[in-house]
C-alpha positions in Angstrom: 0.0 0.0 0.0 1.5 3.3 -1.1 2.3 5.8 1.6 0.2 9.0 1.6 2.3 12.1 1.7 1.4 15.1 3.7 0.9 18.0 1.3 3.5 20.6 2.3 3.0 22.8 -0.7 1.9 26.4 -0.7 0.3 28.2 -3.6 2.0 31.4 -4.9 -1.1 33.5 -4.0 -0.6 32.3 -0.4 2.9 33.7 -0.1 3.2 35.8 3.1 4.5 39.4 2.9 7.4 39.0 5.3 9.6 41.7 3.7 7.3 44.5 4.9 8.1 46.5 8.1 6.4 45.3 11.3 3.9 47.3 13.2 2.9 46.9 16.9 -0.6 45.7 17.6 -1.6 45.9 21.3 -4.5 44.1 22.7 -5.9 44.9 26.1 -5.4 48.1 28.1 -8.7 48.4 29.9 -8.3 48.3 33.8 -9.3 44.6 33.9 -7.4 43.6 30.8 -3.6 43.5 31.0 -2.2 44.7 27.6 0.2 42.7 25.4 1.9 43.8 22.2 2.4 41.7 19.1 4.7 42.5 16.2 3.0 41.9 12.8 4.2 42.5 9.3 2.2 45.4 7.9 1.6 43.6 4.6 -0.6 41.1 6.4 -2.8 43.9 7.7 -3.2 46.1 4.6 -6.6 45.6 3.1 -7.8 43.4 5.9 -9.8 46.0 7.7 -10.6 49.7 7.1 -9.5 50.4 10.6 -6.0 49.0 10.0 -5.7 50.9 6.7 -6.7 54.2 8.3 -4.3 53.8 11.3 -1.4 52.6 9.2 -1.5 55.7 7.0 0.0 57.8 9.8 1.2 55.4 12.5 3.0 52.2 13.1 1.0 51.1 16.1 -2.5 49.8 16.6 -4.3 49.5 19.9 -7.4 47.4 20.5 -8.0 47.9 24.3 -11.4 46.1 24.5 -10.1 42.7 23.3 -7.8 40.5 25.4 -4.4 39.4 24.4 -5.7 35.8 24.3 -8.1 36.7 21.6 -5.5 38.9 19.9 -3.2 35.9 19.6 -5.9 33.9 17.8 -6.2 36.7 15.3 -2.4 37.1 14.8 -1.9 33.4 14.5 -4.6 33.3 11.8 -3.0 36.2 9.9 0.2 34.1 9.4 -1.3 30.5 9.2 -4.9 30.9 8.1 -5.7 28.5 10.9 -7.9 29.3 13.9 -6.1 28.6 17.2 -8.5 26.7 19.5 -8.8 23.7 21.8 -11.4 21.0 22.1 -13.3 22.1 25.2 -16.8 23.6 24.9 -16.5 25.1 28.4 -13.3 27.2 27.7 -12.7 27.2 24.0 -16.2 28.0 22.7 -16.4 31.3 24.7 -13.0 32.2 23.3 -14.2 31.6 19.8 -17.2 33.8 20.4 -14.9 36.6 21.4 -12.7 36.0 18.4 -15.7 36.2 16.1 -16.7 39.5 17.8 -13.2 40.8 17.1 -13.6 39.9 13.4 -16.9 41.6 13.3 -15.5 44.7 15.0 -12.7 44.9 12.4 -15.1 44.0 9.6 -12.6 41.2 8.6 -15.1 38.8 7.0 -12.4 36.2 6.1 -11.5 35.9 9.8 -15.2 35.9 10.8 -15.9 33.0 8.4 -12.9 31.0 9.6 -13.9 31.4 13.2 -17.5 30.4 12.3 -16.2 27.2 10.8 -14.2 26.5 13.9 -17.2 27.1 16.1 -19.4 24.7 14.1 -16.7 22.1 14.0 -16.0 22.4 17.8 -19.7 22.0 18.6 -20.4 19.1 16.2 -17.3 17.1 17.1 -17.7 17.4 20.8 -21.5 16.6 20.9 -22.1 12.9 19.9 -25.6 13.2 21.3 -26.6 16.4 19.5 -25.9 20.1 19.7 -28.3 21.1 22.5 -25.7 20.7 25.2 -23.5 23.4 23.6 -26.1 26.2 23.6 -26.5 26.6 27.3 -27.8 29.9 28.6 -24.3 31.2 29.3 -23.2 30.7 25.7 -26.4 32.3 24.3 -26.1 35.3 26.6 -22.4 35.7 25.7 -23.2 35.6 22.0 -25.9 38.3 22.4 -23.7 40.5 24.6 -20.8 40.3 22.1 -22.7 40.8 18.9 -25.2 43.1 17.2 -28.7 42.5 15.9 -28.9 40.3 12.9 -25.4 38.9 13.2 -24.7 35.4 11.7 -23.5 34.2 15.1 -26.9 35.0 16.6 -28.6 33.3 13.8 -26.5 30.2 14.4 -27.6 30.1 18.1 -31.3 30.3 17.0 -30.9 27.7 14.3 -29.1 25.2 16.7 -31.9 25.7 19.3 -34.6 25.1 16.7 -32.9 21.9 15.6 -32.1 20.6 19.1 -34.1 22.6 21.6 -36.9 21.2 23.8 -39.7 22.4 26.0 -37.8 21.6 29.2 -35.2 24.2 28.4 -37.9 26.9 27.9 -39.4 26.1 31.3 -36.2 25.9 33.3 -33.8 28.4 31.8 -35.5 30.9 29.6 -36.0 33.3 32.5 -32.2 33.8 32.6 -31.8 33.9 28.8 -31.3 37.1 26.8 -34.8 38.5 25.8 -33.3 39.4 22.4 -32.6 35.7 21.8 -36.1 34.7 22.8 -37.4 37.4 20.4 -35.3 36.1 17.6 -36.4 32.5 18.4 -40.1 33.4 18.2 -39.6 35.3 15.0 -37.8 32.3 13.5 -40.6 29.9 14.6 -43.6 32.0 13.6 -43.6 31.1 9.8 -43.7 27.3 10.7 -46.3 27.9 13.4 -48.5 29.9 11.0 -48.3 27.1 8.4 -50.0 24.6 10.7 -53.6 23.7 9.7 -54.9 24.6 13.1 -53.3 28.0 12.9 -55.0 28.7 9.6 -58.5 27.9 11.0 -60.7 30.8 12.2 -60.6 31.4 15.9 -64.4 31.3 16.0 -64.5 28.0 14.1 -62.2 26.4 16.8 -63.4 28.3 19.8 -64.1 25.1 21.7 -60.4 24.6 22.4 -60.4 27.7 24.5 -63.2 26.5 26.7 -62.7 24.6 30.0 -64.3 21.1 29.9 -64.4 18.2 32.1 -62.9 14.9 30.9 -64.8 13.6 27.9 -67.5 16.3 28.3 -69.1 17.5 25.1 -68.8 21.2 24.4 -72.1 22.9 25.1 -71.1 26.2 23.6 -69.4 25.1 20.4 -71.2 27.7 18.3 -69.7 31.1 17.8 -70.9 33.3 20.7 -73.4 36.0 19.8 -73.3 39.2 21.8 -76.6 40.0 23.4 -77.8 43.5 22.5 -78.7 45.9 25.1 -82.3 47.3 25.2 -81.1 50.7 24.0 -79.4 49.1 21.0 -82.5 47.1 20.2 -84.7 50.2 20.5 -82.4 52.2 18.2 -82.5 49.5 15.6 -86.4 49.5 15.7 -86.6 53.3 15.4 -84.3 53.3 12.4 -86.3 50.6 10.7 -89.6 52.5 11.3 -88.2 55.5 9.5 
């Protein structure tokens, strides 16, 4: 059996720009985030994000104080390798990937966003042999909604995973602690399917019996659509109009 060789080639278009001068990129700096500086070849940053292009026009240093050095290292590693640095733990690595995706969204670096999205989906699918529902705990959902803006693909992923794997028990036990924006997105995503059900298309009056309170096996005594009884004054007005 022939040995399979590892492909060690690199396409010309993937050549790294390592002859360019380096710039300093500092992540962290907020009181609770200890800063760390990375040295990055400027050619890898040009054209990646408008923020970088604007800063590099007049400076050789970039500061991103709201993102931790741990998340910064994921981005810098990806710049050089096009691989997303991550582990295999949902508990620690999935939150880190959420923050990494938020960094990509902040920079408007869609290539990095998409690479991180792939890493998130792979991490979830490979670590959940019994389904994805275990990976979308309230803490993860809330982190996603705290770290992203309305309509973001990462929010849509959380909603889609829940629709695929969620259950009524989750809604009863944990929804009170879940982001209300997630619940609103979930309802909006479920409405089209709910409206397509035959019982949803029926007139409320035609199926009013289901809103009554009945004893077990008791036939409905008020199945017909209710008629509002007219007041004496309304009846008198109708008679006077008819007489005219």
